[in-house]
C-alpha positions as CSV (number, residue, x, y, z in Angstrom):
1,M,-15.2,-11.1,-54.8
2,K,-15.5,-7.8,-53.3
3,S,-16.6,-8.4,-50.2
4,F,-13.6,-10.1,-49.5
5,M,-11.3,-7.6,-50.6
6,Q,-13.1,-5.2,-48.4
7,K,-12.6,-7.6,-45.7
8,L,-9.4,-9.7,-45.3
9,K,-6.9,-8.6,-42.9
10,M,-3.4,-9.8,-42.0
11,V,-4.8,-9.5,-38.5
12,D,-8.8,-8.9,-37.1
13,L,-8.4,-7.0,-33.9
14,F,-11.9,-5.7,-34.4
15,G,-13.2,-8.9,-34.4
16,Q,-11.5,-10.8,-31.8
17,Y,-12.4,-7.8,-29.4
18,L,-16.3,-8.1,-30.5
19,R,-16.2,-11.9,-29.1
20,I,-15.2,-10.5,-25.7
21,K,-16.3,-6.9,-25.9
22,E,-18.5,-7.3,-22.8
23,E,-15.6,-8.7,-20.5
24,I,-13.2,-6.0,-22.0
25,D,-15.3,-2.9,-21.3
26,T,-16.1,-3.9,-17.7
27,E,-12.5,-4.4,-16.6
28,M,-11.5,-1.1,-18.7
29,Q,-14.5,0.6,-16.8
30,R,-13.3,-0.6,-13.5
31,V,-9.6,1.1,-13.8
32,I,-11.1,4.3,-15.1
33,D,-13.3,4.2,-12.1
34,S,-10.6,3.4,-9.5
35,T,-8.3,5.9,-11.4
36,T,-5.5,3.6,-10.3
37,F,-3.5,4.1,-13.7
38,I,-0.2,3.0,-12.9
39,N,1.0,0.2,-10.9
40,G,-3.1,-0.8,-10.1
41,P,-3.8,-4.3,-8.7
42,Q,-4.8,-5.5,-12.4
43,V,-0.9,-5.4,-13.0
44,K,-0.1,-7.6,-10.0
45,E,-3.1,-9.9,-10.9
46,F,-2.0,-10.3,-14.3
47,C,1.7,-11.1,-13.8
48,S,0.6,-13.7,-11.2
49,K,-1.9,-15.4,-13.6
50,L,0.5,-15.7,-16.5
51,A,3.1,-16.6,-14.0
52,D,0.5,-19.7,-13.3
53,Y,-0.3,-20.1,-16.8
54,L,3.3,-20.5,-18.0
55,K,4.8,-22.3,-14.7
56,V,7.3,-19.7,-14.3
57,K,8.0,-18.4,-10.8
58,H,8.7,-14.7,-11.6
59,V,6.9,-12.3,-14.4
60,I,7.5,-8.9,-14.2
61,G,5.5,-6.7,-16.4
62,C,7.1,-3.9,-18.3
63,A,6.4,-1.1,-20.9
64,N,6.8,-3.0,-24.4
65,G,9.0,-6.2,-25.7
66,T,11.9,-4.1,-26.4
67,D,12.4,-3.0,-22.9
68,A,12.0,-6.4,-21.5
69,L,15.0,-7.7,-24.0
70,Q,17.2,-4.5,-22.8
71,I,16.1,-4.9,-18.8
72,A,17.1,-8.5,-19.3
73,L,20.4,-8.0,-20.4
74,M,21.1,-5.2,-17.7
75,A,20.1,-7.8,-15.2
76,L,23.0,-10.0,-16.0
77,D,25.6,-7.3,-15.0
78,L,27.5,-7.5,-18.8
79,R,30.2,-4.7,-19.2
80,P,30.7,-2.8,-22.4
81,G,32.7,-5.1,-25.0
82,D,31.1,-8.1,-23.6
83,E,29.6,-10.1,-27.1
84,V,26.1,-11.6,-27.2
85,I,24.9,-14.2,-29.8
86,S,21.7,-13.5,-31.7
87,P,20.0,-14.7,-34.7
88,D,20.5,-12.8,-38.3
89,F,16.8,-13.3,-39.2
90,T,14.6,-11.4,-36.4
91,F,13.1,-8.1,-35.7
92,I,16.0,-5.4,-35.2
93,A,14.6,-4.8,-31.0
94,T,16.6,-8.3,-31.0
95,V,20.0,-7.1,-31.7
96,E,19.1,-3.1,-31.3
97,V,19.5,-3.6,-27.4
98,I,22.4,-5.2,-27.4
99,S,24.2,-2.4,-29.2
100,L,22.1,-0.1,-27.1
101,L,23.9,-1.5,-24.0
102,R,27.1,-0.7,-25.8
103,L,27.7,-4.7,-26.2
104,K,28.6,-6.6,-29.2
105,P,26.0,-8.2,-31.3
106,V,27.6,-11.5,-32.8
107,I,25.0,-12.2,-35.2
108,V,25.0,-15.7,-36.7
109,D,22.5,-17.7,-39.3
110,V,19.5,-19.3,-39.1
111,D,18.2,-22.8,-39.5
112,P,16.7,-23.2,-43.1
113,D,14.0,-25.3,-42.3
114,T,12.5,-23.5,-38.9
115,F,14.2,-20.2,-39.8
116,T,15.1,-20.0,-35.9
117,I,19.4,-19.6,-34.7
118,D,21.6,-22.2,-36.1
119,I,23.2,-24.3,-33.5
120,N,26.0,-25.0,-35.4
121,Q,26.7,-21.4,-36.0
122,V,26.2,-20.7,-31.9
123,K,29.2,-23.3,-31.4
124,K,31.3,-21.6,-33.9
125,A,30.5,-18.1,-32.7
126,I,31.1,-18.9,-28.8
127,N,34.6,-17.4,-27.4
128,S,36.0,-16.0,-24.2
129,R,34.1,-12.9,-24.8
130,T,30.8,-14.5,-25.3
131,K,28.6,-13.9,-22.5
132,A,25.2,-14.6,-23.4
133,I,22.8,-15.9,-26.3
134,I,19.4,-14.6,-27.2
135,P,17.5,-17.1,-29.4
136,V,14.3,-16.2,-31.0
137,H,11.1,-18.2,-31.2
138,L,10.5,-17.0,-34.7
139,Y,6.7,-17.1,-36.0
140,G,5.6,-18.9,-33.0
141,L,7.4,-21.9,-32.6
142,C,10.2,-22.3,-30.4
143,A,14.0,-22.6,-31.3
144,N,15.9,-25.7,-30.5
145,L,16.6,-25.3,-27.1
146,G,17.3,-28.9,-26.3
147,E,20.4,-28.7,-28.2
148,L,21.1,-25.0,-27.0
149,I,20.6,-25.4,-23.4
150,P,24.0,-27.9,-22.9
151,I,26.0,-25.7,-25.2
152,A,24.9,-22.8,-22.8
153,Q,25.7,-24.8,-19.7
154,E,29.1,-25.8,-20.8
155,H,30.3,-22.4,-21.5
156,N,28.3,-21.1,-18.0
157,L,26.2,-18.6,-20.4
158,P,22.9,-17.4,-19.8
159,I,20.0,-17.7,-22.4
160,I,17.7,-14.8,-22.8
161,E,14.7,-16.3,-24.8
162,D,12.9,-13.7,-27.3
163,T,9.2,-15.0,-26.9
164,A,7.5,-12.2,-28.2
165,Q,6.0,-14.2,-31.2
166,A,5.4,-17.4,-29.3
167,L,3.7,-17.0,-26.2
168,G,1.9,-20.0,-25.1
169,A,4.3,-22.3,-27.5
170,T,5.6,-25.9,-25.6
171,Y,8.8,-27.1,-26.0
172,N,9.2,-30.9,-25.4
173,D,12.1,-33.3,-25.7
174,K,13.7,-36.0,-23.8
175,R,15.4,-33.8,-21.5
176,Y,13.4,-30.5,-21.6
177,S,10.0,-29.2,-21.0
178,G,7.8,-26.1,-20.5
179,K,6.6,-23.0,-22.3
180,A,8.7,-20.9,-24.3
181,G,10.2,-18.4,-22.3
182,T,10.4,-20.5,-18.9
183,L,13.6,-22.4,-20.2
184,G,16.4,-20.4,-20.4
185,T,17.7,-18.2,-18.0
186,I,15.2,-15.1,-18.6
187,G,12.4,-15.0,-20.8
188,C,10.9,-11.9,-22.7
189,T,7.7,-11.2,-24.3
190,S,5.6,-8.5,-26.2
191,F,1.8,-8.0,-25.7
192,F,1.7,-5.4,-28.9
193,P,-1.8,-5.6,-30.4
194,S,-1.3,-8.0,-33.0
195,K,0.8,-10.7,-31.0
196,N,-1.0,-14.2,-30.0
197,L,-1.6,-12.3,-26.4
198,G,-2.2,-8.7,-27.4
199,C,-3.2,-5.7,-25.5
200,F,-4.2,-2.3,-26.7
201,G,-0.9,-0.4,-26.8
202,D,2.2,-1.8,-26.1
203,G,3.5,-3.5,-23.2
204,G,5.8,-6.7,-22.1
205,A,7.0,-8.9,-19.7
206,I,9.9,-10.6,-18.3
207,M,10.0,-14.2,-16.8
208,T,12.3,-16.1,-14.9
209,N,12.4,-18.9,-12.1
210,D,15.6,-16.9,-11.0
211,D,15.0,-15.2,-7.6
212,Y,17.9,-13.2,-7.8
213,L,17.3,-12.1,-11.4
214,A,13.6,-11.2,-10.4
215,E,14.8,-9.1,-7.7
216,R,16.9,-7.3,-10.1
217,I,14.9,-6.8,-13.0
218,H,11.8,-5.2,-10.9
219,S,14.5,-2.9,-9.4
220,I,16.1,-1.8,-13.0
221,A,12.6,-1.6,-14.6
222,N,11.7,0.7,-11.4
223,H,14.8,3.4,-11.8
224,G,16.9,1.1,-10.0
225,A,15.2,1.5,-6.9
226,K,13.7,-1.6,-4.6
227,V,12.4,1.1,-2.2
228,K,10.7,4.4,-3.5
229,Y,13.0,7.1,-3.8
230,Y,16.3,5.1,-3.0
231,H,17.8,4.3,-6.1
232,D,20.7,1.6,-5.8
233,E,21.5,1.7,-9.6
234,I,20.7,3.5,-12.8
235,G,18.0,1.6,-14.3
236,V,14.9,2.5,-16.3
237,N,11.2,3.7,-16.2
238,S,9.7,0.5,-17.7
239,R,6.0,-0.6,-16.2
240,L,2.6,-2.4,-17.6
241,D,0.1,0.4,-17.8
242,T,-2.9,-0.6,-15.3
243,L,-5.3,-0.4,-18.6
244,Q,-3.5,-3.2,-20.7
245,A,-3.4,-5.2,-17.6
246,A,-6.9,-5.5,-17.3
247,I,-7.2,-6.2,-20.9
248,L,-4.8,-9.0,-20.6
249,N,-6.3,-10.2,-17.8
250,V,-9.3,-11.0,-19.8
251,K,-7.5,-12.4,-22.9
252,L,-5.4,-14.8,-21.1
253,K,-8.1,-16.9,-20.5
254,Y,-8.7,-17.3,-23.8
255,L,-4.8,-17.6,-25.1
256,D,-5.2,-21.7,-25.7
257,E,-8.2,-21.0,-27.6
258,Y,-6.5,-18.6,-29.8
259,A,-3.9,-20.9,-30.5
260,L,-6.0,-23.7,-31.6
261,A,-7.6,-21.3,-33.9
262,R,-4.4,-20.2,-35.3
263,Q,-3.3,-23.8,-35.4
264,N,-6.6,-24.9,-37.0
265,A,-6.3,-22.5,-39.8
266,A,-2.7,-23.5,-40.5
267,S,-4.0,-26.9,-40.7
268,Y,-5.9,-25.4,-43.4
269,Y,-3.3,-23.3,-45.4
270,N,-1.3,-27.1,-45.1
271,Q,-3.4,-28.8,-46.7
272,R,-4.4,-26.3,-49.5
273,L,-1.0,-25.1,-50.5
274,S,1.7,-28.0,-49.4
275,K,1.0,-29.7,-52.8
276,L,1.8,-26.8,-54.6
277,K,4.8,-26.4,-57.0
278,G,7.0,-24.0,-55.7
279,I,5.3,-23.5,-52.3
280,I,7.2,-24.6,-49.2
281,T,4.7,-24.6,-46.2
282,P,6.1,-24.2,-42.4
283,K,7.9,-27.3,-41.0
284,V,7.1,-28.0,-37.3
285,P,9.8,-30.1,-35.6
286,A,8.8,-32.6,-33.1
287,Y,10.0,-30.8,-30.0
288,T,7.8,-27.9,-30.3
289,S,4.5,-26.7,-30.8
290,H,3.4,-23.8,-33.1
291,V,1.2,-21.3,-32.0
292,Y,1.2,-19.6,-35.6
293,H,2.0,-15.8,-34.7
294,Q,2.8,-15.9,-38.6
295,Y,1.9,-18.4,-41.2
296,T,4.7,-17.7,-43.4
297,I,5.5,-19.7,-46.8
298,K,8.8,-19.8,-48.5
299,L,8.8,-19.7,-52.5
300,A,11.4,-20.9,-54.6
301,D,10.6,-18.0,-57.0
302,D,8.4,-15.0,-57.6
303,R,7.6,-14.1,-54.0
304,D,7.0,-10.5,-54.8
305,A,5.2,-11.3,-58.0
306,L,2.8,-13.2,-55.6
307,K,2.5,-10.8,-53.2
308,N,1.8,-8.2,-55.6
309,Y,-0.8,-10.6,-57.1
310,L,-2.6,-11.0,-53.8
311,S,-2.5,-7.4,-53.3
312,E,-4.6,-7.1,-56.4
313,R,-7.0,-9.0,-55.4
314,G,-7.5,-7.8,-52.0
315,I,-5.5,-10.2,-50.2
316,P,-2.8,-8.8,-47.7
317,S,0.3,-10.1,-47.2
318,M,4.0,-8.9,-45.2
319,I,7.5,-9.9,-45.6
320,Y,9.1,-10.8,-42.2
321,Y,12.0,-9.6,-43.0
322,P,12.9,-8.1,-46.0
323,V,16.2,-7.2,-44.9
324,P,18.5,-9.5,-42.3
325,M,20.0,-7.9,-39.6
326,H,23.7,-8.5,-41.0
327,A,22.6,-5.9,-43.9
328,Q,21.0,-3.4,-41.8
329,K,22.9,-0.2,-42.4
330,A,22.9,-0.1,-38.5
331,F,25.0,-3.1,-38.1
332,Q,26.6,-4.0,-41.5
333,A,28.3,-7.4,-40.0
334,K,30.8,-9.3,-41.5
335,G,30.5,-12.8,-42.4
336,N,28.4,-15.0,-44.7
337,F,24.6,-15.5,-43.8
338,P,23.1,-17.6,-47.1
339,I,20.1,-18.7,-45.2
340,S,19.0,-15.6,-43.8
341,D,19.8,-14.0,-47.3
342,T,17.8,-16.6,-49.3
343,L,14.8,-16.3,-46.6
344,A,14.4,-12.4,-46.9
345,K,14.1,-13.0,-50.6
346,S,11.6,-16.1,-50.4
347,V,9.3,-15.8,-47.1
348,L,5.7,-14.6,-47.6
349,S,3.1,-14.5,-44.7
350,L,-0.4,-14.7,-45.4
351,P,-3.2,-13.6,-43.4
352,M,-3.5,-15.4,-39.7
353,H,-5.8,-14.5,-36.9
354,T,-8.1,-15.9,-34.6
355,E,-11.0,-14.9,-37.0
356,L,-9.6,-16.2,-39.8
357,T,-12.5,-17.9,-41.8
358,T,-12.7,-21.2,-43.8
359,S,-14.4,-19.2,-46.8
360,E,-11.5,-16.3,-46.5
361,Q,-9.0,-19.1,-46.7
362,N,-10.7,-20.5,-49.3
363,Y,-10.5,-17.6,-51.3
364,I,-6.7,-16.7,-50.6
365,C,-5.8,-20.5,-51.5
366,D,-7.6,-20.2,-55.0
367,C,-5.7,-17.0,-55.3
368,I,-2.4,-18.8,-55.0
369,E,-3.6,-22.2,-56.8
370,T,-4.2,-20.0,-59.9
371,F,-1.0,-17.8,-59.7
372,V,1.4,-21.3,-59.1
373,K,-0.7,-22.8,-62.2
374,N,-0.3,-19.7,-64.4
């Protein structure tokens, strides 16, 4: 047990690095030798390769996933007070950027099975002031775009896909098919180190098939300038660092392999945990693949007790998220959000990463089984 207690991690970034160390070190050294630390050729190369992988026309690198969301909203020419619909159960960045731009976040509850935005709640929230919708592809699976896109089209509303946790996931139903982040008006993602495609610091990207929006996004991310020192509008300074792009160029080649490793680990968890009383394992709708940025179970009772029990045995776990957006002091939204409130009290994410071994998972599952039986 002691070796597991010393070794188990929520995400093993070092183990993943060791597998591709020679490639990573070589590409980082190339950047250092060239001293093109800002807007080096690796940035353009990575954006082009990611666009090819996603089958989307434009990928624009930026400093982080939060910037990606903010720039996407800025590109839509929204006015102060315009309403933007977003889910309650998400990381704060999704809603934070709406308020930063003096727009009004309209927070809606989520689906009890997928934890992604509830389409019926979106329908109820739309009014004449609604100007955009931000669905979040949570934990690694896609929100129900097949139902959301027709609603957005009916009301002429752009969709900004928050794809920070689901890069590489695929949406596929009778009407729509494509990678997460490419089916809406604009897609946004993060390359935070623990993401499925993570760099060694901060990084992000914005995806779109719209030529006009791509040009605007480029400009906004570059201080509002299309030509150096000529600023057409107020923008921001947000760019993907050359060193991070070099790292991402290497890791992009392995993204599908990483997803498969996570899916295999999830299958093992499902096999061991799905029959345990009081444990609800992730549900994956037929319309989406799941790339398992997180493996999140739901407990009928004693979530915190299980978390403490695992911690005492050297097993890390996390709660994503303990406080829904409507209950945050920053927002304090009015309304009823029963699903999000329930999830905040019942979800628990277990270790999930590309280096997770069957032996480690066996130990984790043994501990959970013992807890449940006791």
